[in-house]
Phi, psi and omega in degrees: 000134176293131180268117177268164178297324176299323182293313177305316177300316177305311182294320177298315180296324183280336188240341182080008182288163172288166188295312180299323179288321179295318176300310179300321181296316180291323173301307180304333187247016177067026175086002177282112188296321180286327179287321178300319177299314179295320179299314176299321177298321184285338178263007176066030184253000180253014181297327189305321182299322182288333180281339197294342182269358175279151182282124180252095187242355176261196176126213185215156161255129178247136185246151172213135182227136177194130173050052179073013175234143178220142180227149177231132185232124179260119179239126182259153169219172181292325189226153175294338177305307182296323177302331184270358185285134182296324179298315177294320185288325170302318180294317180302311181298320179294320178292323176295330178289316176298331187291336181304329188259004178239174182247345180207171186299323180298316178290326178292324181295325180273355186290158178281138171220089173072040178091351172241160168289162176298323182294318180289328179297317179295315178297323172298325183284330175298321181285326179278323177276330172096017174226155172295138175225159175210148169272096193280311191198161169213152178219153180219161175222152174222145185192183175302320174218156177227128168244163185235157175212131182243124174258139182064054191286137174280322175196180186300126171092001185208148175181200185281324178234130179237129176232146175232140180232125174268136186207165172221109183140234188277123187286320183297321174296316179307316179295327177291323176293324178296316177300313179303312175306311178311311190280326191257344176046063175295152181276333183202168179297308179210184185303320178297333179271351181289143179295123182307321184299320178296317182299315178295323180293321179293315178300320177300315180296319176298320180300315179300315182298311182301323180288331173302337178289341185074008180284162177299157183300321181301317181289322178304310181310310179296321179301315186292318179299319183291318183290325182289322176302315176297321185290319181291319177298319181290334188265343181251143179301311184299329186271340182289155173290126183291125183300331177287334177207080186304353178283343182243148168283160174306314176309309175302312173302318181297317177301311177304320180280350180068036187232133171263122175266118190251352178178163175201161181226137176225116172245137178232129183305132172080005181300133175077000179266124177279115183275130179292127179270130176232148172282170185300312181306315179299320182292319186293316182297320179301312180302317183293330183281348186071000000 
């Protein structure tokens, strides 16, 4: 019986197995979907489907920089224990290498990694390591030069917080800026790069707060102008006080260093993921069930 791509996809979707494993299972069982599913189970290759409902909020951010390009990739797992696993870290490093040649996480998932797609490689690791994992996001910058910084490094080029800075000028200063970004987490490079929706939301909040004071509208207007100026300064890299010299903003420090900061990326593991809270008894019961 001819094994079609649609059959392979159906088996992959139902078991979470990798593409090559699904194709082999169907070939071995003459295209019998139920038998192929059992074949995968006996080989321990359908575990991924069972893991897919678990929250993967730990993991690593892996960085790669080459020729004025830099990429940061977040790969999640369920536990910090797996993030410290050399097998997981090797995979993260390989994925970050593949990310240099693509533009978004969808293209990265489809990219080749030693004869398999990144997505299939991840699925295989779910089966062998035994935890849910996900290729969550990637970001990239380009510039005359790009430097990287990892906070809480698990090993070279990967850790809990990864920062990339595109710059033109002094590399040492750019590295200081990368450390600043890790600590201060600016929302955007400058005011022009801030999301207008975020600015308007903050303005609306500040208007409500100011009106609660009961002061005249003319006074309220001045209060809002001042508070929004402070908000923009604290939210943008260029407006923040430079951690290496708080008497200067990053913008002023960059001018002193003769360096232009043209872009940055900051990824932190688990940002925005709602972690499921379990009591101790529930954790023990879950562990006992495997």
